[in-house]
C-alpha positions as CSV (number, residue, x, y, z in Angstrom):
1,M,120.8,352.9,226.8
2,S,117.2,352.6,225.8
3,Q,115.7,349.4,224.4
4,T,112.4,347.7,224.0
5,K,111.3,346.1,227.2
6,A,111.8,342.4,227.2
7,P,108.8,340.2,227.9
8,W,108.2,338.5,231.3
9,Y,108.9,335.0,229.9
10,Y,112.4,336.3,229.0
11,L,113.2,336.7,232.7
12,L,111.5,333.4,233.6
13,L,113.8,331.6,231.1
14,I,116.8,333.3,232.6
15,I,115.7,332.3,236.1
16,L,115.1,328.7,235.0
17,A,118.4,328.5,233.3
18,G,120.2,330.4,236.0
19,E,119.6,327.7,238.6
20,S,119.4,324.6,236.4
21,V,123.1,325.0,235.3
22,F,124.2,324.8,238.9
23,I,122.0,321.9,240.0
24,L,124.6,319.2,239.3
25,P,127.8,320.9,240.7
26,F,126.2,322.6,243.7
27,V,122.6,322.2,244.6
28,L,122.6,318.4,244.8
29,A,125.6,318.5,247.2
30,R,123.9,321.3,249.2
31,V,120.7,319.3,249.7
32,F,122.3,315.8,249.9
33,R,125.7,316.7,251.5
34,P,125.9,313.7,253.9
35,T,124.7,311.4,251.1
36,V,127.2,312.8,248.6
37,L,130.0,312.3,251.1
38,E,128.9,308.7,251.5
39,V,128.2,307.6,247.9
40,F,131.4,309.1,246.5
41,E,133.3,308.1,249.6
42,L,134.7,311.6,250.3
43,S,135.8,313.5,253.3
44,N,134.7,317.1,253.8
45,L,138.1,318.3,252.8
46,E,138.1,316.2,249.6
47,L,134.7,317.5,248.5
48,G,136.0,321.0,249.3
49,L,139.0,320.4,247.0
50,C,136.7,319.4,244.2
51,Y,135.1,322.8,244.6
52,S,138.6,324.3,244.6
53,V,139.3,322.8,241.2
54,Y,136.0,324.2,240.0
55,G,137.0,327.6,241.4
56,I,140.4,327.6,239.8
57,V,138.9,326.9,236.4
58,A,136.2,329.5,237.1
59,M,138.8,332.2,238.0
60,L,140.5,331.6,234.6
61,S,137.1,331.7,232.9
62,Y,135.7,334.9,234.3
63,P,138.0,337.5,232.5
64,F,137.7,335.7,229.2
65,G,134.0,334.7,229.4
66,G,133.0,338.3,230.3
67,P,134.0,339.9,227.0
68,L,132.5,336.9,225.2
69,A,129.2,337.9,226.6
70,D,129.5,341.4,225.1
71,K,130.3,339.9,221.7
72,F,127.6,337.1,221.3
73,Q,123.9,336.9,222.1
74,P,123.2,335.5,225.6
75,R,120.7,333.0,224.2
76,K,123.3,330.9,222.3
77,L,125.9,330.9,225.1
78,I,123.4,330.0,227.8
79,A,121.9,327.1,225.9
80,I,125.3,325.6,225.0
81,A,126.4,325.9,228.6
82,L,123.3,324.0,229.8
83,W,123.8,321.2,227.4
84,M,127.5,320.8,228.2
85,T,126.9,320.9,231.9
86,A,124.2,318.2,231.6
87,L,126.6,315.9,229.7
88,G,128.9,316.1,232.8
89,G,125.9,314.9,234.9
90,F,125.9,311.5,233.1
91,V,129.6,311.1,234.1
92,Y,128.7,312.1,237.7
93,A,126.0,309.4,237.7
94,T,128.7,306.7,237.3
95,F,130.2,307.6,240.7
96,P,133.7,308.2,239.3
97,S,136.9,308.1,241.4
98,Y,138.1,311.1,243.4
99,N,140.6,312.1,240.7
100,V,138.0,311.9,237.9
101,L,135.6,313.8,240.1
102,K,138.1,316.7,240.4
103,I,138.4,316.8,236.6
104,L,134.6,316.8,236.3
105,Y,134.4,319.8,238.6
106,G,137.0,321.6,236.6
107,Y,134.9,320.9,233.4
108,W,131.8,322.3,235.2
109,G,133.9,325.4,236.1
110,F,134.3,326.0,232.4
111,T,130.7,325.2,231.3
112,T,129.0,327.2,234.0
113,I,131.3,330.2,234.1
114,F,133.1,330.8,230.7
115,L,130.0,330.2,228.7
116,F,127.2,331.0,231.2
117,W,127.8,333.4,234.0
118,A,128.3,336.8,232.4
119,P,125.6,336.2,229.7
120,M,123.1,335.5,232.5
121,I,124.0,338.7,234.4
122,K,123.9,340.8,231.2
123,A,120.5,339.3,230.1
124,T,119.1,340.2,233.5
125,R,120.3,343.8,233.2
126,V,118.8,344.0,229.8
127,W,115.4,342.9,231.2
128,G,115.6,345.3,234.1
129,G,116.1,348.3,231.9
130,T,116.7,351.7,233.5
131,N,114.2,351.6,236.4
132,S,113.8,347.9,237.4
133,Q,117.3,346.6,238.3
134,G,116.2,345.7,241.9
135,K,113.2,343.9,240.6
136,A,115.2,342.1,237.9
137,F,118.0,340.8,240.2
138,G,115.7,340.2,243.2
139,F,113.4,338.1,241.0
140,L,116.4,336.4,239.4
141,D,117.9,335.2,242.7
142,G,114.5,334.5,244.3
143,G,113.3,332.6,241.2
144,R,116.6,330.7,241.1
145,G,116.0,329.8,244.7
146,L,112.5,328.5,243.9
147,V,113.9,326.4,241.0
148,G,116.6,325.1,243.3
149,A,114.0,324.3,246.0
150,L,111.8,322.5,243.5
151,F,114.8,320.5,242.2
152,G,115.7,319.7,245.8
153,T,112.2,318.6,246.6
154,L,112.1,316.4,243.5
155,G,115.4,315.0,244.4
156,V,114.4,314.1,247.9
157,I,111.2,312.4,246.6
158,I,113.1,310.4,243.9
159,F,115.8,309.4,246.5
160,S,113.2,308.2,248.9
161,L,111.3,306.2,246.2
162,F,114.4,304.4,245.1
163,L,115.6,303.4,248.5
164,T,114.7,299.7,248.9
165,S,115.2,299.6,252.7
166,E,114.7,301.8,255.7
167,I,116.7,305.1,255.4
168,A,118.8,304.5,258.5
169,K,119.7,301.0,257.3
170,A,120.4,301.8,253.7
171,T,123.7,300.3,252.3
172,L,126.2,302.1,250.2
173,I,124.9,300.3,247.1
174,E,121.3,301.1,247.8
175,S,122.2,304.8,248.4
176,R,124.1,304.9,245.1
177,V,121.2,303.4,243.2
178,A,118.8,306.0,244.6
179,F,121.1,308.9,244.1
180,K,121.9,307.9,240.6
181,Q,118.3,308.4,239.7
182,V,118.4,311.9,241.2
183,I,121.4,312.8,239.0
184,I,120.0,311.3,235.8
185,V,116.6,313.1,236.2
186,S,118.4,316.4,237.0
187,S,120.6,316.1,233.9
188,S,117.7,315.4,231.7
189,I,115.8,318.5,232.9
190,V,118.9,320.7,232.3
191,I,119.0,319.5,228.7
192,L,115.3,320.4,228.3
193,V,115.9,323.9,229.7
194,G,118.7,324.4,227.2
195,I,116.3,323.6,224.4
196,L,113.7,326.2,225.7
197,V,116.4,328.8,226.0
198,W,117.7,328.3,222.5
199,F,114.3,328.8,220.9
200,F,112.6,331.3,223.1
201,L,115.2,333.6,224.9
202,R,115.0,336.2,222.1
203,L,114.8,340.0,221.8
204,D,113.8,342.2,218.9
205,K,116.6,342.6,216.4
206,D,117.4,346.2,217.2
207,T,117.9,345.5,220.9
208,E,120.0,342.5,220.1
209,K,122.3,344.7,218.0
210,K,122.6,347.4,220.7
211,I,123.7,345.1,223.5
212,V,126.6,343.5,221.7
213,L,129.9,344.9,220.5
214,D,131.8,343.8,217.3
215,Q,135.1,344.1,219.1
216,I,136.2,344.6,222.8
217,K,139.1,347.1,223.0
218,W,141.6,347.6,225.7
219,K,140.4,351.1,226.1
220,Q,137.0,349.8,227.2
221,V,138.5,347.4,229.7
222,K,140.5,350.3,231.2
223,E,137.2,352.3,231.4
224,V,135.7,349.6,233.5
225,L,138.8,349.3,235.7
226,R,138.7,353.0,236.5
227,L,135.3,352.7,238.2
228,P,135.5,352.6,242.1
229,S,132.2,350.6,242.0
230,V,134.0,347.7,240.3
231,W,136.6,347.5,243.0
232,L,134.1,347.7,245.9
233,L,131.9,345.1,244.2
234,M,134.8,342.7,244.1
235,I,135.0,342.8,248.0
236,I,131.2,342.9,248.4
237,I,130.7,339.8,246.2
238,M,133.6,337.9,247.7
239,C,132.3,338.4,251.3
240,G,128.7,337.7,250.3
241,Y,129.7,334.6,248.3
242,V,131.6,333.1,251.3
243,G,128.2,333.3,253.2
244,Y,126.4,331.6,250.3
245,K,129.1,328.8,250.3
246,I,128.8,328.3,254.0
247,T,125.0,327.7,253.7
248,D,126.1,324.3,252.2
249,V,126.8,323.1,255.8
250,F,123.3,323.5,257.2
251,S,122.2,320.0,256.1
252,Q,125.4,318.6,257.6
253,Y,124.8,320.7,260.8
254,A,121.4,318.9,261.0
255,T,123.2,315.5,260.9
256,D,126.2,316.3,263.1
257,V,124.6,318.5,265.8
258,M,120.8,318.1,265.5
259,M,121.1,314.3,265.0
260,Y,118.8,314.2,262.0
261,N,118.8,311.2,259.6
262,P,119.9,311.6,255.9
263,V,116.4,312.4,254.5
264,E,115.6,314.8,257.4
265,S,118.9,316.6,256.8
266,A,118.1,316.8,253.1
267,Q,114.8,318.3,254.0
268,V,116.7,321.0,256.0
269,G,118.7,321.8,252.9
270,T,115.5,322.0,250.9
271,F,113.9,324.3,253.6
272,L,116.9,326.6,253.1
273,L,116.3,326.7,249.4
274,Y,112.7,327.8,249.9
275,I,113.8,330.8,252.0
276,R,115.7,332.1,248.9
277,P,112.7,332.8,246.7
278,V,110.9,334.6,249.6
279,V,113.8,336.9,250.2
280,G,114.4,337.5,246.5
281,V,110.8,338.4,245.7
282,L,110.6,340.8,248.7
283,I,113.9,342.4,247.6
284,G,112.6,342.7,244.1
285,I,109.4,344.4,245.3
286,V,111.0,347.0,247.6
287,A,114.5,347.5,246.1
288,D,113.5,349.9,243.3
289,R,111.3,351.9,245.6
290,S,114.0,352.4,248.3
291,K,117.8,352.9,248.6
292,I,119.0,349.7,247.0
293,T,122.6,350.3,248.3
294,L,121.2,350.6,251.9
295,L,119.4,347.3,251.6
296,L,122.7,345.7,250.6
297,L,124.3,347.1,253.8
298,L,121.4,345.9,255.9
299,S,121.7,342.4,254.4
300,F,125.3,342.1,255.6
301,I,124.3,343.2,259.1
302,I,121.6,340.6,259.3
303,A,124.0,337.9,258.1
304,F,126.6,339.0,260.7
305,F,124.2,338.7,263.6
306,G,122.7,335.4,262.4
307,S,126.1,333.8,262.1
308,L,126.8,334.7,265.7
309,M,123.9,332.5,266.9
310,F,125.8,329.5,265.5
311,A,129.3,330.8,266.3
312,F,128.5,331.1,270.1
313,G,127.1,327.6,270.1
314,Y,123.5,328.6,271.1
315,V,122.0,326.2,268.4
316,Q,122.1,322.6,269.8
317,E,120.1,319.4,269.6
318,S,117.7,320.4,272.3
319,V,116.5,323.6,270.6
320,S,115.1,322.7,267.1
321,T,113.0,325.8,266.9
322,L,116.0,328.0,267.4
323,F,117.8,326.0,264.7
324,F,115.2,326.9,262.1
325,V,114.9,330.5,263.2
326,S,118.7,330.9,263.1
327,I,118.8,329.3,259.6
328,F,116.2,331.8,258.5
329,I,118.1,334.8,259.8
330,V,121.4,333.8,258.2
331,A,119.7,332.8,254.9
332,A,117.7,336.1,254.8
333,G,121.0,338.1,255.1
334,V,123.0,335.9,252.6
335,Y,120.2,335.7,250.0
336,G,119.5,339.5,250.4
337,I,123.2,340.1,249.5
338,R,123.0,337.8,246.5
339,S,119.9,339.5,245.3
340,L,121.5,342.9,245.4
341,Y,125.2,342.8,244.6
342,F,124.7,342.9,240.8
343,A,121.5,345.0,241.1
344,V,123.7,347.9,242.2
345,M,125.8,347.9,239.1
346,Q,123.7,350.6,237.5
347,R,124.0,352.8,240.6
348,G,127.8,352.4,240.2
349,K,127.7,353.8,236.7
350,I,128.8,350.6,234.9
351,P,127.7,350.8,231.2
352,L,125.2,348.2,230.1
353,V,127.0,347.4,226.9
354,L,130.2,346.6,228.9
355,T,128.3,344.5,231.5
356,G,130.0,341.2,230.5
357,T,133.5,342.7,230.7
358,A,132.7,344.3,234.1
359,V,131.2,341.1,235.4
360,G,134.3,339.2,234.3
361,I,136.7,341.6,236.1
362,I,134.6,341.8,239.2
363,S,134.1,338.0,239.4
364,L,137.8,337.3,239.1
365,I,138.1,338.4,242.8
366,G,134.5,338.2,243.8
367,F,134.1,334.5,243.4
368,T,137.5,333.4,244.7
369,P,135.6,331.7,247.6
370,D,135.0,328.9,245.0
371,I,138.7,328.2,245.5
372,F,139.2,328.7,249.2
373,A,135.8,328.5,251.0
374,G,135.1,324.7,250.5
375,P,138.6,323.5,251.6
376,T,138.6,325.9,254.5
377,Y,135.3,324.9,256.1
378,G,136.0,321.3,255.2
379,Y,139.2,321.5,257.1
380,L,137.5,323.1,260.1
381,L,134.8,320.5,260.2
382,D,137.1,317.5,259.8
383,N,139.6,318.7,262.5
384,S,136.9,319.6,265.1
385,P,134.1,317.1,264.8
386,G,130.7,318.0,266.1
387,I,129.5,321.4,267.1
388,K,132.9,322.8,267.7
389,G,133.9,322.6,264.0
390,H,130.6,324.2,263.0
391,Q,131.2,327.1,265.4
392,H,134.5,327.7,263.7
393,V,132.8,327.8,260.3
394,F,130.3,330.4,261.5
395,W,133.0,332.5,263.0
396,M,134.4,332.5,259.5
397,L,131.0,333.7,258.2
398,A,130.8,336.4,260.8
399,L,134.3,337.8,259.8
400,F,133.4,338.0,256.1
401,S,130.0,339.5,256.9
402,F,131.7,342.2,258.9
403,V,134.3,343.0,256.1
404,G,131.6,342.9,253.4
405,G,129.4,345.3,255.5
406,I,132.3,347.8,255.6
407,A,132.6,347.7,251.8
408,A,128.8,347.9,251.4
409,F,128.8,351.0,253.7
410,L,131.4,352.7,251.4
411,Y,129.4,351.8,248.3
412,F,126.3,353.3,250.0
413,K,128.2,356.5,250.9
414,M,129.5,356.9,247.3
415,Y,126.4,355.9,245.3
416,G,123.5,355.6,247.7
417,K,122.3,359.2,247.4
418,K,122.6,359.4,243.6
419,K,119.5,359.1,241.5
420,N,119.2,356.1,239.3
421,E,120.0,356.9,235.8
């Protein structure tokens, strides 16, 4: 489908929105995981179960939110999702009980998925057009990584400024006061991003009419279900997303194994976030000039071998340099997968106008790690304290990287030699 090329700022707004909406439910916990466990008085398993509630609501939202994205303009759905997510942030800042926290994560599962996820993917495909899908999704994930890193850096600065005593001696109340400021500032920024999206994420009227359908018919859903690429992408995304979820434990690895203090461990989480834009931009530059499906396969291979460095217990307190090198290897593979798994949709002959429906169907299986990954690695960490539990987590990553690599190889064999349409 031909359409007028969307301007650069259109993609920049998608990038800004694409990470801002996940700051509250995910990024803060990734950067400040030991602090989140402390101030909310949670175990690893309990935090994982919060993510499971999110994941269950998300699973119910994917198949219904997908067709919604094919019926309404992305601009409106994305802006509303940002505002509703930010409202949840002000509840988060009250440090609610565990049961309320689970309800909040379920609410976020609705706002970030039903209203947001498929519109974001569709808007990115629209920007990429016929020949720039690799660039579009590489820049999307890399840009989202940069936004997340900037949020993480800002969060660490705010947290440090509002601590009234030495980091190692901070009380629970002092930590809560400091982290509350991080949450409030983050929520306010998310509201501002929603305003920008509402007013500026626009296309010319002809293009806006072409990318939506008046009605989604069962015939069109069956058309999507018949595509082999849809079924392979379910497996590819599920395995890649397990890897992304497991990157949440790096800041905790820094605390449990490398013996870093809370701010140092948060800085490790932020370092991880800065790897993502580097990988995404590199992918964006080279993907459209090479075999994009082959790059996806190579990303799984890199993630597999990086995970083995941790799984075999090579990374310990005495080898800080190896710790950061191994983080970089795992992150390069995982973020490479994330940059590419939606970028190959066009190679898989998935129609642009049915992108939302396809994303909803694919995501129904692809993002099930939102349900099982958190509790699984939380259980592994709680039942084997120290390095042993982390080794078990990275064996889990190695297994899923291997399975995902097989699915990526099949996708490459089926679609890798076909010219982009």
